[in-house]
N, C-alpha and C positions, 0 to 999 in steps of 0.2 A: 429871756428865753435863751437856751443854748442851741447851737446848731447841731444837726444830726449828721452822722457819718455818711459819706458818699462812697459806695463800694461797687466793685464789679459783681455780676450775678454770682459767679463762683465764690467770691469772698463772702457774699451775703448768706448763701445757703450753707456755707461751712458752719454756721452757727446752729444749724438744725442737728439734733441728735437722734440716733436710732430710738424708736419706741415712742416718740413724741406725737401729740395730736396737733395736726396742722389744719388750718382753715384756708381755703383758696377761694378768692372772690371770683365772680363771673357767672354768666348764664349762657350755656352752650358756647363758651369761649369768649363771649363779649364781656370784657372787664377782667379776664384772667391774664396773668403775667407770663407771656410765652417764654421769655428769656430766663426768668427765674425757674420756671418749671422744667425747661431743658437742662439747666444747670443742676437742678435737683435730680433729674433722671441720670445724669452723668456722675453724680456724687456717690452713688452706691448706697445711699441711706436706705434702711429697711425697717420693717416692723412698725411702720407709721400708721396712725389712724387719720383718715381723711374726712374732713367736714366740708362739703361743697354742695351747691345746688344740684349738680349732675356730674357725670363722668365724661363730658365732652363727646366728640364724634370719633368713632372708630368703626366705620362701616366700609364695605367695598365701594370703590370709586370716590371716596372722600379722603382728604388729607386729615391727619390727626390734629384735633383741636382740643383746647383746654387741657385737662389732666390725662388725656388718653395715652400719651407716651409713658407717663408714670405708672399708669395701670398696666401697660404692657411690660414694664420693667419689674412688675411685682413688688412695688415699694410699699403697698398698703396691705396690712392684715385685716383692717376693718374700714369700711366705707359707710359714712352717714350722709345720705343724700335724699333729694326728693324724687328723682327718677334716673334710670339708667338705660332708657329705651334706645338710645342712639349709640351705645357702646357694646358691641357684641362680645368683646373680650371680657369685660367685667361680668356680663351675664354668664359666660362660660365658667369663670372662676367661682361665681356664686353657686351655680348648679353643681359643680364638682367639689364644693366644700373647701375651696382653696382660699377664699376671701369671705369674711362675714360682711353682709350688706344689711344695713338698717335703713329702710325706706320711711321717710317722714313726709307728711303733706307739706307742700311748699310754704304756705303761710305759717304753719306751725314751726317749721324749721327756722324761718326768719325771726319769728317772735321768741323762740327759745334762745337764739343767739343774742337778740336784743336784750333779753332778760339777763343773760350772762354778763353782758357789757355794762348794764346800768345797776346791777346788784340786786335784782329782784329774785325772790325765791321760786319763781316759776310763773306760768301763765295759765289761765283757764280758757279752754276752747271747746266748742261743741263738735268740732271736726273729728271724726273717727268714732263717735258714739254709735254703738250697735254694729261695729265692724271689728276686724282683727286688731285694729290699731289700739283699741281700748284694753287689750289683754294685759293684766298685771299692773294696771295703772289705777291711781286713786281717782274716784269720781266724787264730785260735789254737786249738790242741787242749790241753785241760786235763783230766787224768784220763780220757783217752779220749773226751772229748766236744768237739765243735767249737763255737766261740763267735765272734761278730763283735766286733771292737773298735769301739765307738761313741765318737766324740770328744765332749769337753765342749762345752756351749753357754753362752755368756755374752751379755749385752746391754748397750747403752748406758743405756737407761732402762726401768724397770719401772713399769707403771700398775696399781695394785692397789686392792682394796676391802676395808676392814676395818670391823667393827661398832663397835669402840671403840679409842681410842688416847689416850695421855697426851702431854703436851707434850714429852717426851723422845723420843717416837717408838716406844715399846713398843706392840705391836699385838695385838689379839685378833680372830680371825676366827670368825664364827658358823657352827657346824655344818659342812655340806659346803662352805661357802665357803673352807674351809682348802685345798681342792684344790691348785692350782698356786701360790697366793699366797706362802706361806712360802718355797718353793723359789726363786721368781723374785726375792724380796727379797734373797736371798743372792748371786744371779748377775748383778746389774746394778750399774753404777757410780753411777747416780742412781735413787733410789726415790721415787716420788710416790704417795701413798695418799689415796684418797677415804674419808672416815670418817663414819659415822653419828653417833657420839657422841664428843666430845672431853672427856676427864675430867681432873681435877687430878692432879698428880704424887703418886704413892703410892696412887692409887685402884684401880689394877689389882693384884690379888693375883698374886704371882710365878708361881704354877702356872697362871694363865690367860693368860700371855704366850706367844703362839705365835711371834712374831718380836721379838727383843730390839732395843732402840734402836741397838745397834751397827751394824745393817744399814740 
């Protein structure tokens, strides 16, 4: 295995290009990479498509968490997420037609990313049947039950947060920070990870590796 480059946050996000689709790990900021997102906000990149569970916190009396600063910087033309209820700015942008927001049920979002990562042609889910979610989608009946065919999601770049990594790129995510991070590592062409602790080769026990260096 070859070792992976260790870069500053600014150097890392310089690899992101305008117009790309980026996936950002985390759940309300837990598992999101704050330094990478700050560097991205300062980079001036624009016309990006964001795939993320949510848009973080941007409410009165709260500090900005997750991708909230990037939303304020108007870096995203399109947001694909499961909810935006704690970010008043993205709600405003959506209502005024400034940003396209596609809301996807959380489990469906996770499975579509997983499908993109493992090479599946999509997933079948009953979630959304009989609601606006099913509009324009293929439906199949399996064993007498209707399902929506949800297509896989892939991205150009993943921005992730890991507790520990070795120089090969094996990753360990702490507790609930596992959320979307391992899925997104599989589903993107370039994976950039903010790491709390960089350890020597062989220091991570195999059973603690959530994302192997292959990704």
